Structures are given as C-alpha cells and as structure tokens.
C-alpha positions in Angstrom: -29.3 -25.5 161.4 -25.7 -27.4 160.5 -22.7 -25.0 160.2 -20.5 -24.8 157.1 -17.3 -26.9 156.2 -15.1 -24.7 154.2 -11.5 -26.3 152.8 -8.3 -24.4 151.3 -6.3 -27.1 149.3 -3.1 -26.7 147.3 0.8 -27.2 147.5 2.9 -25.5 149.9 3.5 -22.0 149.4 0.1 -21.3 147.6 -1.3 -19.0 150.5 -3.5 -21.1 152.3 -3.2 -20.3 155.8 -2.8 -16.5 154.7 -6.4 -16.8 153.4 -7.9 -19.0 156.0 -6.8 -16.2 158.5 -8.5 -13.5 156.5 -11.6 -15.3 156.1 -11.7 -16.3 159.7 -11.3 -12.3 160.6 -13.9 -11.5 158.2 -16.8 -13.8 159.0 -18.0 -12.4 162.2 -18.6 -9.3 160.3 -20.1 -11.0 157.1 -23.9 -11.3 158.1 -23.2 -15.0 157.0 -23.1 -16.7 160.3 -25.6 -16.2 163.3 -24.4 -14.7 166.3 -24.5 -17.8 168.4 -21.9 -19.6 166.0 -18.3 -19.9 166.3 -15.8 -20.2 163.7 -13.3 -22.9 163.9 -9.7 -23.0 162.2 -8.1 -26.4 161.7 -5.8 -28.2 159.6 -4.7 -31.8 158.2 -2.5 -33.3 159.5 -2.8 -32.3 163.3 -6.4 -30.7 163.8 -6.8 -32.9 166.9 -4.6 -33.7 170.0 -3.8 -37.1 168.7 -3.6 -35.6 165.2 -0.8 -33.3 166.3 1.3 -36.3 167.7 0.4 -38.3 164.3 1.8 -35.0 162.5 5.0 -35.1 164.0 5.6 -38.7 162.8 4.4 -37.9 159.5 6.4 -34.8 158.8 9.6 -35.3 160.8 12.8 -35.0 158.9 13.9 -37.8 161.1 15.8 -40.1 158.2 15.7 -43.1 160.7 12.1 -43.0 161.3 10.7 -42.8 157.7 7.3 -44.3 157.0 6.6 -46.8 154.1 4.2 -45.1 151.7 1.5 -47.1 152.6 2.0 -46.5 156.6 1.9 -42.9 155.6 -1.4 -43.1 153.8 -2.6 -45.0 157.0 -1.4 -42.4 159.5 -3.2 -39.6 157.3 -6.6 -41.8 157.5 -6.0 -42.2 161.3 -5.3 -38.3 161.5 -8.5 -37.5 159.5 -10.8 -40.1 161.7 -10.0 -38.2 164.9 -10.1 -34.8 163.3 -13.5 -35.6 161.9 -14.5 -37.3 165.0 -13.5 -35.0 167.5 -13.6 -31.6 165.5 -15.2 -31.2 162.5 -18.4 -33.1 163.3 -19.2 -31.7 166.5 -18.7 -28.2 165.4 -20.8 -28.7 162.6 -23.7 -30.1 164.3 -23.6 -27.2 166.7 -24.1 -25.0 163.9 -20.4 -23.4 163.9 -18.4 -22.7 160.6 -14.8 -24.8 159.9 -12.1 -23.5 158.0 -9.7 -26.3 157.4 -6.2 -26.2 155.9 -6.6 -29.5 153.9 -8.7 -32.2 154.2 -9.2 -35.4 151.9 -8.2 -34.0 148.6 -4.6 -33.4 149.9 -4.6 -37.3 150.5 -5.4 -38.3 146.6 -3.2 -35.7 145.4 0.3 -36.6 147.5 -0.5 -40.2 148.1 -2.4 -40.9 145.0 -0.6 -38.9 142.4 2.6 -38.1 144.2 3.1 -41.7 145.8 1.6 -43.5 143.2 -0.5 -45.5 145.7 -3.9 -47.1 144.7 -6.4 -44.2 144.3 -9.4 -46.6 144.5 -7.8 -47.9 148.2 -7.4 -44.2 149.0 -10.8 -43.5 148.3 -12.3 -46.1 150.0 -10.0 -45.0 153.2 -11.7 -41.5 152.6 -15.0 -42.8 153.0 -14.2 -44.7 156.1 -12.4 -41.6 157.6 -14.6 -38.9 156.6 -17.7 -40.7 157.8 -20.0 -39.0 155.4 -18.6 -35.5 156.0 -17.9 -33.4 153.1 -17.1 -29.8 152.5 -19.5 -27.6 151.4 -16.9 -25.8 149.3 -13.4 -26.1 148.8 -10.9 -23.4 147.4 -8.0 -24.5 145.4 -5.3 -22.1 145.2 -3.3 -22.7 142.2 0.3 -22.0 141.9 3.1 -23.2 139.6 6.1 -25.4 141.2 8.4 -22.7 140.7 6.6 -20.1 142.4 5.9 -22.5 145.6 9.6 -23.3 145.7 10.4 -19.6 145.3 8.0 -18.8 148.2 9.6 -21.5 150.7 13.3 -20.7 149.9 13.7 -19.2 153.6 12.0 -21.8 155.2 13.2 -25.4 156.6 11.0 -27.9 154.7 9.3 -30.7 156.2 9.7 -34.5 155.2 6.9 -34.0 152.6 8.2 -30.6 151.2 11.8 -32.1 150.7 10.4 -34.7 148.3 11.6 -32.8 145.7 10.5 -31.0 142.2 9.1 -34.1 140.2 7.1 -35.4 143.4 5.6 -32.0 143.6 4.8 -31.8 140.0 2.8 -34.8 140.2 1.0 -33.8 143.2 0.1 -30.3 141.3 -1.2 -32.3 138.6 -3.2 -34.3 140.8 -4.7 -31.5 142.3 -6.0 -29.9 139.1 -7.4 -33.1 138.0 -9.2 -33.6 141.4 -10.2 -30.0 141.3 -11.8 -30.4 137.8 -13.5 -33.5 139.1 -15.1 -32.1 142.1 -16.3 -28.7 141.0 -13.8 -26.9 143.5 -13.2 -23.2 143.3 -9.9 -22.7 141.4 -8.0 -19.5 142.3 -4.8 -18.4 140.8 -2.4 -18.0 143.8 -0.2 -15.6 141.8 -2.7 -13.0 142.0 -2.5 -10.1 144.5 -3.1 -11.3 148.1 -5.8 -9.0 148.3 -7.7 -9.9 145.1 -7.8 -13.3 146.0 -9.4 -12.8 149.6 -12.0 -10.7 147.9 -12.6 -13.5 145.2 -13.1 -16.0 148.0 -15.5 -13.6 150.2 -17.6 -12.6 147.1 -17.8 -16.5 146.6 -19.0 -17.2 150.1 -21.6 -14.4 150.0 -22.9 -15.8 146.7 -23.1 -19.3 147.7 -24.3 -18.7 151.4 -25.8 -15.4 151.5 
C-alpha cells in the first residue's frame, strides 16, 4: 500500500517546523501507520543531497551572487525534481509516510504572487518537477504578517525572508488563494500551539483512520 504524503505550508514564523516535529513524534503511536512503515521528515528547498546545495544558492545572503527571479524559480524546480525522485516517491512507494515542510504551493506563492512571475509557467514547471506526485493533505498555517515578523525578530533572516513587508504580504495573499483553490486545511497559527497540534491530529485521524 502506498504511503501518505503530508505537506505543511505557510509564511516563515507560522510554526511549520514545530508542528511537523509534533506529528512526527505522534504518528508511531497513532494507529494510523503499519509497523512496517517509516516516517520521513523532509523540507523544501534542501530535502535531497543536491537540494541541500541548491538551498545554499537560493537562500544565501551573498549580495554578489543573487539569482534573477527566473533563475530562482528554476533552482526551486530543480530542487523539487531531486526531492520527488530521490526522497518522496521512493518513500511513498515503500508505504512510508512523508512529512514535508513546503512543497509546490510555496513556489506558486513566493515566485508567482511574490515575484509576479507567470503563474502558468510555474504550474507547467510543477507538472514536470512533481512527476504526478501530489500531497494527500496540505495544512496551511495562517498567520498575519505582523506576527510572522515579531516571531522572527531575533533570527538572522535568509535572502527570501529579507525581501520586506510588501513582498511577504503578496506571498500571504497568494497562499490564501491557493489554499482556497486546492481545499487545503487552513488553521490559524495564532492559536495555542497545543490546540493547533490537536486539530492536525484529529484531521489526520478523520482522513486516514
């Protein structure tokens, strides 16, 4: 039996990593997965070995080595191709469960809505890179721009995080539209952390139990 592909999306600071870790630790006791299945925790960009090197190029704050917007898009597509081919598909075909911090929705939000690149081109690249692989369920942790910035005030931002409020606002608008169009599970990331985790658990039990 094929495994399950679960994706967490949202702007930085929404708590994706925290929730992925909570679900990763809970799943073995949830009775949702078989004893023979493993749980893979991964991310984009950087989920594969080549992807890790691409992540350095994409997110580097080196101002002498900033990719053009189109180059950035193609680097994300290359990262996703490696990720799907070498990590996601093999795991799912073995019956394992994959928890991913970001997938193709982030590219449409950041490069389509944030960078104003042609969304149809992005969607065509998605078809090529994803190779038919789609999440079984996507959780969108929705947070305001102001709270996102406040949560990250003591962190050193990467190149994408440094783009400013207007860029982040366009990205967030994009995420909301994408979530609605694709029936993502929308959860307010302003809620108590434990309540968010409970909502995610209950949703997974309802869908896969």
